[in-house]
PAGUNU-193535 format. One record per residue: residue in one letter; y, z, x of N, C-alpha, C, O in turn. Coordinates in nm, 4 decimals, decimal comma. Atoms other than C-alpha are relative to their C-alpha. Last residue first. Example, Ala and Ser with C-alpha at 12.3 -4.5 7.8 and 13.67 -1.06 7.14 Angstrom:
2
residuo; nnorth; nup; neast; canorth; caup; caeast; cnorth; cup; ceast; onorth; oup; oeast
S; -0,1190; -0,0060; -0,0820; -0,1060; 0,7140; 1,3670; 0,1090; 0,0730; -0,0770; 0,2198; 0,0899; -0,0261
A; -0,1190; 0,0000; 0,0890; -0,4500; 0,7800; 1,2300; 0,1200; 0,0000; 0,0900; 0,1181; 0,0665; 0,1936
//
This chain:
179
residuo; nnorth; nup; neast; canorth; caup; caeast; cnorth; cup; ceast; onorth; oup; oeast
S; -0,0982; 0,0063; 0,1091; 2,6660; 0,8130; -3,9092; 0,0209; 0,0283; -0,1622; 0,1299; 0,0067; -0,2150
R; -0,0661; -0,0581; -0,0358; 2,4869; 1,0242; -3,6630; 0,0977; -0,0517; -0,1021; 0,1829; 0,0214; -0,1528
I; 0,0098; -0,1524; -0,0080; 2,1659; 0,9688; -3,8280; 0,1475; 0,0532; 0,0309; 0,1784; 0,1531; -0,0339
L; -0,0342; -0,0242; 0,1540; 2,1973; 0,6231; -3,8633; 0,0545; 0,1266; 0,0009; 0,1717; 0,1538; -0,0252
D; -0,1847; 0,0805; 0,1109; 2,3202; 0,5843; -3,5054; 0,0064; 0,0626; -0,1455; 0,0972; 0,1250; -0,2003
K; -0,0514; -0,1378; -0,0158; 1,9364; 0,8470; -3,4227; 0,1878; -0,0752; -0,0446; 0,2693; -0,0272; -0,1233
Q; 0,0638; -0,0946; 0,0962; 1,7312; 0,5679; -3,5738; 0,1045; 0,1155; -0,0100; 0,1393; 0,1730; -0,1132
L; 0,0149; 0,0446; 0,1255; 1,8481; 0,2711; -3,4428; 0,0505; 0,1385; -0,1307; 0,1217; 0,1598; -0,2288
R; -0,1040; 0,0437; -0,0648; 1,8129; 0,3876; -3,0429; 0,1228; -0,0299; -0,1960; 0,2425; -0,0048; -0,2103
N; -0,0274; -0,1910; 0,0339; 1,4567; 0,5861; -3,1917; 0,1933; -0,0685; 0,0116; 0,2657; -0,0121; -0,0704
L; 0,0525; -0,0385; 0,1484; 1,3838; 0,1502; -3,3202; 0,0576; 0,1701; 0,0199; 0,1061; 0,2272; -0,0777
K; -0,1131; -0,0084; 0,0185; 1,5810; 0,0432; -2,9620; -0,0226; 0,0650; -0,1643; 0,0741; 0,1041; -0,2298
G; -0,1415; -0,0847; -0,0698; 1,3162; 0,2261; -2,7485; 0,1172; 0,0099; -0,0739; 0,1903; 0,1089; -0,0748
S; -0,1238; -0,0733; -0,0048; 1,0708; 0,1294; -2,9458; 0,0737; 0,0875; 0,0589; 0,0977; 0,2070; 0,0415
L; 0,0437; -0,0009; 0,1050; 1,0798; -0,2239; -2,9227; 0,0480; 0,1431; -0,0750; 0,1516; 0,1662; -0,1373
S; 0,1549; 0,0559; 0,0724; 1,1193; -0,1752; -2,5796; 0,0833; 0,0514; -0,1423; 0,1713; 0,1354; -0,1611
S; -0,0351; 0,0761; 0,1782; 1,4459; -0,2120; -2,4004; -0,0648; -0,0831; -0,1171; -0,0556; -0,1899; -0,1776
D; 0,1108; -0,0345; 0,0547; 1,4835; 0,1030; -2,1824; -0,0252; -0,1813; -0,0770; 0,0322; -0,2070; -0,1829
I; -0,0941; 0,1717; 0,1606; 1,6271; 0,0380; -1,9227; -0,1394; 0,0478; -0,0384; -0,2496; 0,0780; 0,0074
I; 0,0935; 0,1044; 0,1105; 1,5073; 0,3575; -1,6913; 0,1011; -0,0349; -0,0904; 0,1987; 0,0102; -0,1505
Q; -0,0985; 0,0644; 0,0544; 1,7094; 0,5700; -1,3149; -0,0897; -0,1244; -0,1275; -0,1330; -0,2275; -0,0760
N; -0,0602; -0,1857; 0,1689; 1,5201; 0,8778; -1,1961; 0,1326; -0,1654; -0,1148; 0,2188; -0,1566; -0,2022
G; -0,0256; -0,1553; -0,0635; 1,3772; 0,6016; -0,8744; 0,0172; 0,0595; -0,1624; -0,0575; 0,0510; -0,2599
I; -0,0046; -0,0034; -0,2025; 1,3548; 0,2779; -1,0106; 0,0771; 0,0609; 0,0040; 0,1939; 0,0511; -0,0336
Q; -0,0028; -0,0840; -0,0142; 1,1851; 0,2833; -1,4596; 0,0277; -0,0525; 0,1421; -0,0550; -0,1327; 0,1856
V; 0,0200; -0,0038; -0,1925; 1,1366; -0,0040; -1,6345; 0,1095; 0,0976; 0,0277; 0,2187; 0,1033; -0,0288
R; -0,0344; -0,1005; -0,0691; 1,0773; -0,0299; -2,0107; -0,0328; 0,0630; 0,1600; -0,1250; 0,1203; 0,2181
I; -0,0031; -0,0329; -0,1532; 1,0081; -0,3425; -2,1525; 0,0911; 0,1158; 0,0605; 0,2096; 0,0992; 0,0897
G; -0,1680; 0,0001; -0,1174; 0,9698; -0,5122; -2,4855; -0,0607; 0,0885; 0,1085; -0,1812; 0,1088; 0,1234
G; -0,0139; 0,1516; -0,0799; 0,6857; -0,4943; -2,7423; 0,0995; 0,0817; 0,0833; 0,1406; 0,1977; 0,0870
I; 0,0442; 0,1262; 0,0627; 0,5056; -0,2043; -2,9566; 0,0532; -0,1048; 0,0274; 0,0115; -0,1992; -0,0396
L; -0,1408; 0,0619; -0,0086; 0,6326; 0,0281; -2,6856; 0,0356; -0,0901; -0,0497; 0,1280; -0,1632; -0,0141
S; -0,0027; -0,0327; 0,0640; 0,2789; 0,2566; -2,7743; 0,2173; -0,0536; -0,0540; 0,2985; -0,0178; -0,1393
E; 0,0792; 0,0870; 0,1139; 0,0530; 0,0174; -2,5956; 0,1829; 0,1385; -0,1117; 0,2258; 0,0637; -0,1996
D; 0,0174; -0,1482; 0,1030; 0,1477; 0,1884; -2,3089; 0,0598; -0,0767; -0,0575; 0,1627; -0,1357; -0,0245
I; 0,0147; -0,0128; 0,1907; 0,0781; -0,0426; -2,0140; -0,0203; 0,0898; 0,0015; -0,0777; 0,1705; 0,0746
I; 0,0566; -0,1700; -0,0215; 0,2149; 0,0873; -1,5931; -0,0655; -0,1902; -0,1710; -0,0307; -0,3082; -0,1716
N; 0,0455; -0,0506; 0,1070; 0,2459; -0,1961; -1,3544; -0,0050; 0,0656; -0,0739; -0,0552; 0,1633; -0,0183
D; 0,1192; -0,0861; 0,0365; 0,3706; -0,0980; -1,0278; 0,0146; -0,0771; -0,1699; 0,1180; -0,0569; -0,2335
I; 0,0055; -0,0546; 0,1681; 0,6916; -0,3381; -0,9642; -0,2002; 0,0767; 0,0199; -0,2920; 0,0243; 0,0830
R; 0,1770; 0,0470; 0,0054; 0,7845; -0,4000; -0,5658; -0,0309; 0,1214; -0,1146; -0,0174; 0,2438; -0,1133
L; 0,1148; -0,1439; -0,0218; 1,1372; -0,4796; -0,6007; -0,1511; -0,0122; -0,0475; -0,2171; -0,0894; -0,1170
S; 0,1087; -0,0753; -0,0016; 1,3822; -0,6964; -0,4556; -0,0484; 0,0499; -0,0949; 0,0500; 0,1111; -0,1362
Q; 0,0618; 0,1515; 0,0018; 1,7077; -0,8353; -0,3569; -0,0967; 0,0133; -0,0170; -0,1441; -0,0395; 0,0836
K; 0,0441; -0,0279; -0,0323; 1,9302; -0,4420; -0,4564; -0,1206; -0,1454; 0,0668; -0,2184; -0,0709; 0,0717
G; -0,0386; 0,0294; -0,1640; 2,1986; -0,3824; -0,5267; -0,0967; -0,0623; 0,0670; -0,0582; -0,1037; 0,1763
I; -0,0101; -0,1276; -0,0804; 2,1262; -0,2365; -0,8710; 0,0460; 0,0412; 0,1493; 0,0758; 0,1447; 0,2090
L; -0,0451; -0,1064; 0,0147; 2,1036; -0,4668; -1,0937; 0,0445; 0,1312; 0,0701; 0,1026; 0,2333; 0,0333
K; -0,1566; 0,0620; 0,0468; 2,0571; -0,7809; -0,9425; 0,0043; 0,1432; -0,0448; 0,0150; 0,2117; 0,0569
A; 0,0159; -0,0030; -0,1524; 1,6744; -0,6026; -0,8336; 0,1746; -0,0377; 0,0133; 0,2402; 0,0185; 0,1010
F; -0,0573; -0,1825; -0,0154; 1,6623; -0,5926; -1,2606; 0,0675; 0,0292; 0,1087; 0,1704; 0,0939; 0,0894
N; -0,0705; -0,0593; 0,0804; 1,6513; -0,9642; -1,2885; 0,0808; 0,1777; 0,0566; 0,1801; 0,2351; 0,1013
V; -0,1228; 0,1004; -0,0616; 1,4715; -1,0651; -0,9592; 0,0792; 0,0655; -0,0917; 0,1380; 0,1612; -0,0413
S; 0,0332; 0,0184; -0,1285; 1,1551; -0,8847; -0,9877; 0,1306; -0,0217; 0,0453; 0,1713; 0,0170; 0,1549
I; -0,1016; -0,1387; -0,0080; 1,2025; -0,8738; -1,3649; 0,0182; 0,0752; 0,1182; 0,0590; 0,1912; 0,1121
N; -0,0845; 0,0080; 0,1430; 1,1111; -1,2516; -1,3365; 0,1485; 0,1232; 0,0019; 0,2706; 0,1266; 0,0179
A; -0,1420; 0,0742; -0,0960; 0,9016; -1,1757; -1,0334; 0,1221; 0,0056; -0,0506; 0,2155; 0,0694; -0,0020
T; -0,0101; -0,1198; -0,0207; 0,7029; -0,9513; -1,3123; 0,0662; -0,0577; 0,1839; 0,1085; 0,0149; 0,2738
E; -0,0466; -0,1392; 0,0677; 0,6609; -1,2076; -1,5821; 0,1281; 0,1116; 0,1334; 0,2457; 0,1447; 0,1181
S; -0,1740; 0,0626; 0,0834; 0,6105; -1,5416; -1,3796; 0,0586; 0,1209; 0,0047; 0,1341; 0,1643; 0,0917
E; -0,0963; -0,0785; -0,0726; 0,2751; -1,2710; -1,2103; 0,1356; -0,0342; 0,0182; 0,2188; 0,0289; 0,0835
T; -0,0075; 0,1351; -0,1158; 0,2016; -1,2279; -1,5134; 0,0389; -0,0253; 0,0821; 0,1550; 0,0146; 0,0910
L; -0,0713; 0,0940; -0,0313; 0,2521; -0,8474; -1,6847; -0,0634; -0,1335; 0,0863; -0,1202; -0,1052; 0,1918
P; 0,0183; 0,0708; -0,1515; -0,0821; -0,7452; -1,8249; 0,1202; -0,0305; 0,0239; 0,1393; -0,1218; -0,0563
Y; 0,1417; 0,0080; -0,0738; 0,0013; -0,5636; -2,2141; 0,0785; -0,0558; 0,1533; 0,1971; -0,0546; 0,1862
T; 0,0904; -0,0281; 0,1755; 0,2311; -0,3138; -2,4352; -0,1222; -0,0992; 0,0590; -0,2387; -0,0662; 0,0366
S; -0,0139; 0,0902; 0,0462; 0,5180; -0,2978; -2,1043; -0,1953; 0,0321; -0,1059; -0,2751; 0,1256; -0,0979
Y; 0,1356; -0,0804; 0,1049; 0,5396; 0,0207; -1,8557; 0,0220; -0,1397; -0,1407; 0,1390; -0,1312; -0,1779
V; -0,1039; 0,1017; 0,1164; 0,7763; -0,1588; -1,5588; -0,1352; 0,0631; -0,0911; -0,2507; 0,0667; -0,0486
T; 0,2012; -0,0169; 0,0965; 0,7184; 0,1048; -1,2942; 0,1193; -0,0895; -0,0474; 0,2403; -0,1058; -0,0323
A; 0,0175; -0,0005; 0,1462; 0,9907; -0,0086; -0,9735; -0,1478; 0,0230; -0,1197; -0,2656; -0,0120; -0,1111
D; 0,1195; -0,0643; 0,1676; 1,0172; 0,1013; -0,6472; 0,0465; 0,0058; -0,0832; 0,1337; 0,0886; -0,1095
A; 0,0110; -0,1246; 0,0108; 1,3258; -0,0808; -0,4127; -0,1021; 0,0120; -0,0927; -0,1129; -0,0648; -0,1883
I; 0,0240; 0,0456; 0,0805; 1,4233; -0,4146; -0,1449; -0,0752; 0,1995; -0,1068; -0,1049; 0,2954; -0,0355
G; -0,0889; 0,0979; 0,0590; 1,6192; -0,4860; 0,0770; -0,0688; 0,0047; -0,1856; -0,0416; -0,0551; -0,2897
A; -0,0015; 0,1325; 0,0507; 1,4419; -0,4540; 0,3224; 0,0965; -0,0529; -0,1088; 0,1571; -0,1593; -0,1215
A; 0,0191; 0,1375; -0,1701; 1,5773; -0,2003; 0,5560; -0,0095; -0,1234; -0,0731; 0,0675; -0,2178; -0,0557
D; -0,1544; -0,0287; -0,0167; 1,6204; 0,0763; 0,2187; 0,0761; -0,1578; 0,0806; 0,1698; -0,2352; 0,0608
N; -0,0330; 0,0467; 0,1688; 1,2384; -0,0509; 0,1317; 0,1188; -0,0102; 0,0287; 0,1586; -0,1266; 0,0239
A; 0,1482; 0,1585; -0,0165; 1,1107; 0,0843; 0,5155; 0,1522; -0,1041; -0,1226; 0,2595; -0,1580; -0,0956
I; -0,0626; 0,0421; -0,0508; 1,3524; 0,4269; 0,4702; -0,0317; -0,1888; 0,0557; 0,0342; -0,2749; 0,1140
S; -0,1315; 0,0357; 0,0338; 1,2797; 0,4797; 0,1445; 0,0260; -0,0689; 0,1620; 0,0636; -0,1861; 0,1628
I; -0,0187; 0,1235; 0,0465; 0,8919; 0,3944; 0,2867; 0,0874; 0,0020; -0,0393; 0,1131; -0,1169; -0,0581
Y; 0,0541; 0,0298; -0,1060; 0,9116; 0,6351; 0,5682; 0,0388; -0,1547; -0,0720; 0,0975; -0,2532; -0,0273
E; -0,1126; 0,0426; -0,0639; 1,0891; 0,8545; 0,3537; -0,0102; -0,0863; 0,1068; 0,0716; -0,0786; 0,1984
D; -0,1536; 0,0365; 0,0725; 0,8431; 0,9138; 0,0970; 0,0844; -0,0585; 0,0848; 0,1183; -0,1715; 0,0494
V; 0,0426; 0,1513; 0,0914; 0,5529; 0,9076; 0,4086; 0,1330; -0,0414; -0,1327; 0,2083; -0,1380; -0,1198
F; 0,0564; 0,0731; -0,0841; 0,7073; 1,2007; 0,5739; -0,0021; -0,1606; -0,0129; 0,0695; -0,2548; 0,0209
N; -0,2208; 0,0271; -0,0200; 0,8130; 1,4162; 0,2151; -0,0334; -0,1585; 0,1137; -0,0419; -0,2689; 0,0598
E; -0,0106; 0,0193; 0,0819; 0,3610; 1,4375; 0,2125; 0,1676; -0,1157; 0,0222; 0,1965; -0,2311; 0,0537
I; 0,0799; 0,0948; -0,0118; 0,3238; 1,5014; 0,5902; 0,0122; -0,1162; -0,1199; 0,0116; -0,2366; -0,0941
E; -0,1048; 0,1305; -0,0072; 0,5993; 1,7558; 0,5719; -0,0877; -0,0757; -0,0065; -0,0503; -0,0946; -0,1223
E; -0,0609; 0,0567; 0,1254; 0,2957; 2,0315; 0,5683; 0,1580; -0,0906; -0,0473; 0,2025; -0,0616; -0,1583
I; 0,0950; 0,1241; 0,1092; 0,1954; 1,8549; 0,8689; 0,0145; 0,0502; -0,1309; 0,0105; -0,0329; -0,2216
R; 0,0093; 0,0048; 0,1456; 0,4680; 2,0818; 1,0508; -0,0711; -0,1814; -0,0589; -0,0344; -0,2981; -0,0731
K; 0,0414; -0,1058; 0,1662; 0,3155; 2,2365; 1,2950; 0,1011; -0,0348; -0,1274; 0,1154; 0,0342; -0,2283
K; -0,1354; -0,0526; 0,0593; 0,5437; 2,0347; 1,6085; -0,0532; 0,1039; -0,1555; 0,0184; 0,1607; -0,2379
D; -0,0432; -0,1502; -0,1881; 0,1784; 1,9827; 1,7938; 0,1295; 0,0485; -0,0607; 0,1402; 0,1695; -0,0409
L; 0,0504; -0,1224; 0,0420; 0,0662; 1,8710; 1,3745; 0,0223; -0,0004; 0,0921; -0,0147; 0,1161; 0,1062
L; -0,0183; -0,0526; 0,0376; 0,3849; 1,6167; 1,3534; -0,0889; 0,1523; -0,0327; -0,0483; 0,2477; -0,0992
V; -0,1084; -0,0474; -0,0006; 0,3205; 1,5000; 1,6527; 0,0526; 0,1259; -0,1062; 0,0876; 0,2388; -0,0718
F; 0,0613; -0,1359; -0,1317; -0,0653; 1,4137; 1,5873; 0,1911; 0,0512; -0,0411; 0,2248; 0,0900; -0,1529
V; 0,0739; -0,1079; -0,0082; 0,0899; 1,2429; 1,2664; -0,0657; 0,0981; 0,1040; -0,0811; 0,2195; 0,0906
A; -0,0556; -0,0698; 0,1592; 0,3154; 1,0205; 1,4341; -0,0485; 0,1182; -0,0476; -0,0145; 0,2238; 0,0057
N; -0,0834; -0,0851; -0,0601; 0,0863; 0,9294; 1,7097; 0,0546; 0,1372; -0,0915; 0,0228; 0,2526; -0,1203
K; 0,0724; -0,1320; -0,0715; -0,1574; 0,8399; 1,4911; 0,0661; 0,0699; 0,0327; 0,0748; 0,1839; -0,0131
V; -0,0054; -0,1371; 0,0430; 0,0400; 0,6732; 1,2893; -0,0669; 0,0491; 0,0070; -0,1064; 0,1237; -0,0826
L; -0,1728; -0,0826; 0,0538; 0,2216; 0,4640; 1,5815; -0,1038; 0,0799; -0,0970; -0,1321; 0,1841; -0,0379
Q; -0,0041; -0,1580; -0,0655; -0,1562; 0,4297; 1,6946; 0,1305; 0,0543; -0,0217; 0,1640; 0,1719; -0,0077
H; -0,1011; 0,0874; -0,0508; -0,2413; 0,1616; 1,3881; 0,0451; 0,1370; 0,1220; 0,0388; 0,2537; 0,0832
A; -0,1011; -0,0328; 0,0316; -0,5305; 0,3218; 1,1768; 0,0522; -0,0346; 0,1446; -0,0252; -0,0279; 0,2401
G; -0,0314; 0,1374; 0,0207; -0,8569; 0,2346; 1,2641; 0,2040; -0,0340; -0,0161; 0,2729; -0,1315; 0,0139
N; 0,0794; 0,1317; -0,0657; -0,9990; 0,5607; 1,2508; 0,0485; -0,1198; -0,0785; 0,0378; -0,1479; -0,1979
L; -0,0596; 0,0914; 0,0095; -0,7432; 0,7919; 1,0611; -0,0534; -0,1262; 0,0457; -0,0033; -0,2362; 0,0223
L; -0,0737; 0,0341; 0,1427; -0,9407; 1,0478; 0,8903; 0,1027; -0,1835; 0,0655; 0,1199; -0,2845; -0,0027
L; 0,1313; 0,0278; 0,0884; -1,1841; 1,0946; 1,2369; 0,1041; -0,0629; -0,1512; 0,0832; -0,1800; -0,1827
E; -0,0195; 0,1308; -0,0079; -0,8508; 1,1082; 1,4098; -0,1827; -0,0577; -0,0681; -0,2385; -0,1670; -0,0781
L; -0,0702; 0,0474; -0,0133; -0,7162; 1,4036; 1,2588; -0,0665; -0,2142; 0,0341; -0,0401; -0,3231; -0,0168
M; -0,0013; 0,0215; 0,1458; -1,0650; 1,5336; 1,2964; 0,1231; -0,0952; -0,0569; 0,0808; -0,1952; -0,1151
E; 0,1289; 0,1001; -0,0408; -1,0514; 1,5241; 1,6711; -0,0563; -0,0211; -0,1673; -0,1454; -0,1014; -0,1949
K; 0,0391; 0,1689; -0,1389; -0,6732; 1,6108; 1,6694; -0,0540; -0,0221; -0,0769; -0,0079; -0,0658; -0,1823
K; -0,0869; 0,0445; 0,1372; -0,7765; 2,0072; 1,4012; 0,0709; -0,1966; 0,0620; 0,0119; -0,2872; 0,0031
K; 0,1131; 0,0588; 0,1136; -1,0226; 2,0265; 1,7189; 0,0533; -0,0664; -0,2026; 0,0114; -0,1434; -0,2890
A; 0,0870; 0,1908; -0,0797; -0,7362; 1,9608; 1,9831; -0,1607; -0,0889; -0,0946; -0,2159; -0,1978; -0,1098
I; -0,0334; 0,0906; 0,0537; -0,4722; 2,2231; 1,7851; -0,1215; -0,1378; 0,0673; -0,1263; -0,2598; 0,0517
S; -0,1045; 0,0226; -0,0611; -0,7155; 2,4893; 1,7543; 0,0333; -0,1545; -0,0244; -0,0298; -0,2371; -0,0903
L; 0,0584; 0,0837; -0,1121; -0,8925; 2,6048; 1,4663; 0,0759; -0,0971; 0,1004; 0,1444; -0,1845; 0,0471
R; 0,1684; -0,0402; -0,0685; -0,8567; 2,9510; 1,3599; 0,0320; -0,1168; 0,0776; 0,0637; -0,1082; 0,1962
P; 0,0211; -0,0338; -0,1308; -0,4795; 2,8933; 1,2776; -0,1538; 0,0224; 0,0610; -0,1706; 0,0459; 0,1807
T; 0,0302; -0,0858; -0,0432; -0,5160; 2,7062; 0,9609; 0,0348; 0,0548; 0,1250; 0,0449; -0,0426; 0,1997
Q; -0,1469; -0,0714; 0,0018; -0,2583; 2,4023; 0,8559; -0,0877; 0,1563; 0,0192; -0,0086; 0,2450; -0,0128
L; -0,1347; 0,0587; -0,1240; -0,5012; 2,1656; 0,9596; 0,1163; 0,0658; 0,0259; 0,2024; 0,0534; 0,1130
I; 0,0904; -0,0689; -0,1012; -0,8084; 2,3036; 0,7416; 0,1934; -0,0867; 0,1355; 0,2702; -0,1187; 0,2262
E; 0,0554; -0,1484; -0,0288; -0,5492; 2,3729; 0,4282; -0,0789; -0,0153; 0,1651; -0,0593; 0,0777; 0,2433
E; -0,0995; 0,0145; -0,0231; -0,3924; 1,9406; 0,4791; 0,0173; 0,2199; 0,0233; 0,0965; 0,2801; 0,0958
I; -0,0024; 0,0458; -0,1074; -0,7591; 1,8346; 0,4531; 0,1383; 0,0820; 0,0441; 0,1162; 0,1244; 0,1576
E; -0,0155; -0,0589; -0,1035; -0,8125; 2,0981; 0,1870; 0,0240; -0,0652; 0,1186; 0,0241; 0,0134; 0,2132
R; -0,1230; -0,0885; -0,0946; -0,5979; 1,8734; -0,0076; -0,0569; 0,1526; 0,0886; 0,0209; 0,2337; 0,1389
N; 0,1419; -0,1366; -0,1058; -0,8483; 1,6300; -0,0780; 0,0669; 0,0396; 0,0627; 0,0932; 0,0051; 0,1779
M; 0,1380; 0,0242; 0,1251; -0,6775; 1,3224; -0,3746; -0,0863; 0,1505; 0,1085; -0,1915; 0,2064; 0,0775
E; 0,0051; 0,0276; 0,1321; -0,3114; 1,3559; -0,2481; -0,1619; 0,0854; -0,0761; -0,1882; 0,1781; -0,1527
F; -0,0190; -0,1475; -0,0123; -0,4012; 1,4325; 0,1847; 0,0699; 0,0451; -0,1751; 0,0981; 0,1642; -0,1882
A; 0,0935; -0,0453; -0,0166; -0,6414; 1,0951; 0,0891; 0,1108; 0,1963; 0,0520; 0,0508; 0,3036; 0,0455
K; 0,1059; -0,0074; 0,1221; -0,3409; 0,9176; -0,1222; -0,1544; 0,0828; 0,0659; -0,2332; 0,0998; -0,0272
K; -0,0067; -0,1611; 0,1705; -0,0744; 1,0578; 0,1140; -0,1180; -0,0631; -0,0537; -0,2102; 0,0088; -0,0153
L; -0,0023; -0,1684; -0,0539; -0,3268; 0,8544; 0,4344; 0,0557; 0,0359; -0,1414; -0,0186; 0,0576; -0,2371
E; 0,1442; -0,0319; -0,0156; -0,3197; 0,5100; 0,2225; -0,0118; 0,1984; 0,0431; -0,0187; 0,3002; -0,0259
V; -0,0176; 0,0369; 0,1217; 0,0916; 0,4903; 0,1905; -0,1473; 0,0313; -0,1289; -0,1562; 0,0637; -0,2473
L; -0,1112; -0,1692; 0,0485; 0,1125; 0,5688; 0,5505; -0,0072; 0,0281; -0,1422; 0,0243; 0,1441; -0,1686
E; 0,0044; -0,0976; -0,0599; -0,1096; 0,2545; 0,6407; 0,0296; 0,1626; -0,0371; -0,0407; 0,2626; -0,0510
Q; 0,0995; 0,0671; 0,0555; 0,0517; -0,0130; 0,3994; -0,0731; 0,1508; 0,0366; -0,0630; 0,2431; -0,0443
Q; -0,0071; -0,0445; 0,1329; 0,3315; 0,1568; 0,5515; -0,0587; 0,0136; -0,1243; -0,0311; 0,0854; -0,2204
I; -0,0312; -0,1381; 0,0275; 0,2753; 0,1019; 0,8664; 0,0153; 0,0429; -0,1119; -0,0282; 0,1575; -0,1231
A; 0,1292; -0,0886; -0,0724; 0,1883; -0,2185; 0,8264; -0,0171; 0,1033; 0,0144; -0,1246; 0,1446; -0,0292
E; 0,0929; -0,0194; 0,0749; 0,4824; -0,3167; 0,6695; -0,1968; 0,0463; -0,0220; -0,2863; 0,0857; -0,0968
V; -0,0995; -0,1261; 0,0513; 0,7134; -0,1995; 0,9850; -0,0880; -0,0053; -0,1441; -0,1203; 0,1065; -0,1843
V; 0,1544; -0,0198; 0,0772; 0,4522; -0,4209; 1,2478; 0,0953; 0,1522; -0,1189; 0,0857; 0,2733; -0,0988
G; 0,0610; 0,0726; 0,1043; 0,7486; -0,5600; 1,3976; -0,1396; -0,0089; -0,0594; -0,2169; -0,1016; -0,0838
Q; 0,1966; 0,0575; -0,0207; 0,6475; -0,4089; 1,7239; 0,0341; -0,0997; -0,1260; -0,0428; -0,1937; -0,1460
D; 0,0148; 0,0031; -0,1897; 1,0221; -0,2375; 1,7334; -0,1529; -0,1780; 0,0575; -0,1814; -0,2720; 0,1316
N; -0,1126; 0,1273; 0,0748; 1,0767; -0,2420; 1,3248; 0,0024; 0,0052; 0,1739; 0,1185; 0,0037; 0,2149
A; 0,0011; 0,0615; 0,0885; 0,8019; 0,0388; 1,4015; -0,0056; -0,1903; -0,0714; -0,0765; -0,2748; -0,1260
A; 0,1087; 0,0468; -0,0175; 0,9363; 0,2156; 1,6159; -0,0851; -0,1193; -0,0374; -0,0937; -0,2158; 0,0386
K; -0,1216; 0,0349; -0,0619; 1,2694; 0,2276; 1,4234; -0,1191; -0,0874; 0,1479; -0,1105; -0,1993; 0,1986
Y; 0,0284; 0,0306; 0,0113; 1,0085; 0,3985; 1,1276; 0,0872; -0,1531; 0,1231; 0,0835; -0,2671; 0,0768
L; 0,1292; 0,1723; -0,0673; 0,8585; 0,5870; 1,3684; 0,0289; -0,1066; -0,0814; -0,0540; -0,1957; -0,0633
A; 0,0933; 0,0691; -0,1221; 1,1646; 0,7364; 1,4516; -0,1102; -0,1127; 0,0107; -0,1397; -0,2148; 0,0727
L; -0,0720; 0,1010; -0,0953; 1,3335; 0,7114; 1,1784; -0,0779; -0,0185; 0,0603; -0,1552; -0,1142; 0,0562
A; 0,1078; 0,1051; 0,0994; 0,9996; 0,9271; 0,9267; 0,1182; -0,1791; 0,0744; 0,0868; -0,2972; 0,0594
Y; 0,1980; 0,0432; -0,0723; 1,0166; 1,1913; 1,2109; -0,0458; -0,1727; -0,0219; -0,1194; -0,2555; 0,0317
R; 0,0130; 0,0369; -0,1270; 1,4159; 1,2754; 1,1207; -0,1712; -0,0923; 0,0290; -0,2023; -0,2078; 0,0580
N; -0,0924; 0,1359; -0,0201; 1,3495; 1,2025; 0,7699; 0,0679; -0,0327; 0,1047; 0,1176; -0,1441; 0,1213
A; 0,0677; 0,1088; 0,0330; 1,0703; 1,4456; 0,7471; 0,0476; -0,1486; 0,0145; -0,0109; -0,2558; 0,0297
V; 0,0987; -0,0200; -0,0609; 1,2686; 1,7306; 0,9171; -0,1066; -0,1743; -0,0129; -0,1374; -0,2533; 0,0763
L; -0,0611; 0,0482; -0,1391; 1,5606; 1,6518; 0,6709; -0,1068; 0,0310; 0,1299; -0,0262; -0,0023; 0,2168
S; -0,0029; -0,0108; -0,1630; 1,3639; 1,6708; 0,4370; 0,0736; -0,0225; 0,0691; 0,0683; -0,1358; 0,1170
K; -0,0387; 0,0959; -0,0943; 1,4823; 1,5106; 0,0572; 0,0146; 0,1779; 0,0979; 0,0912; 0,2728; 0,0809
T; -0,0224; -0,0670; -0,1107; 1,1926; 1,6847; -0,1745; 0,1092; -0,0481; 0,0785; 0,0342; -0,1115; 0,1527
M; 0,0481; -0,0726; -0,1939; 1,0324; 1,4511; -0,3790; 0,1796; 0,0774; 0,0324; 0,2926; 0,0421; -0,0012
//
C-alpha cells in the first residue's frame, strides 16, 4: 500500500467524526465492504472519474452503491468525489483502518495453518503475537496452507514469524549447507 497524504488526511477526519459519534467499528466495516466493491468492479472508479458525467449524476450513482451506508461514509465518499480524489478511495479505506486499529491497539494478521484454527487457538495466537508487536490484540485472517506440514506462519504487516515445520526444515537445510 502506498502512503497517501491526501488519503490519510481524509481518513483522519472521518475517524475523528466517527469516534465522536461512537461508530468507529461500524464505519470500518462499511468501508471494508466499499473497498471490496471497488476492487471487484474497477469500472466504478473509471465511471466516477470520467468528465462526461456531471458530479450530480455521479453522486446519484454513488447513492445507489452506498444505499444503507452510514451518513459519515456517504459524506466522506462525496467529498472525495467533489475534490476529484475518488482514485484515492482504496488508500483512504486502508488509512482509516490503520488509524482505527492503532487507536484500538489492534493489528491485522494473516495466520497460515494446515487446518482451520479453533476460536481458542485464534484467541491464543492473538494474545501471544500481539505482545510481540506491542498491540493489545490481533484481527486474524486464517488461511489454510497444507504445504506447511505442521505449525503456523504469522504475517503481521511486513513481519513474518514462521514456526511451521516446513520453515524449520528449510532453516535446518540452510544451516547444514553452510556447515
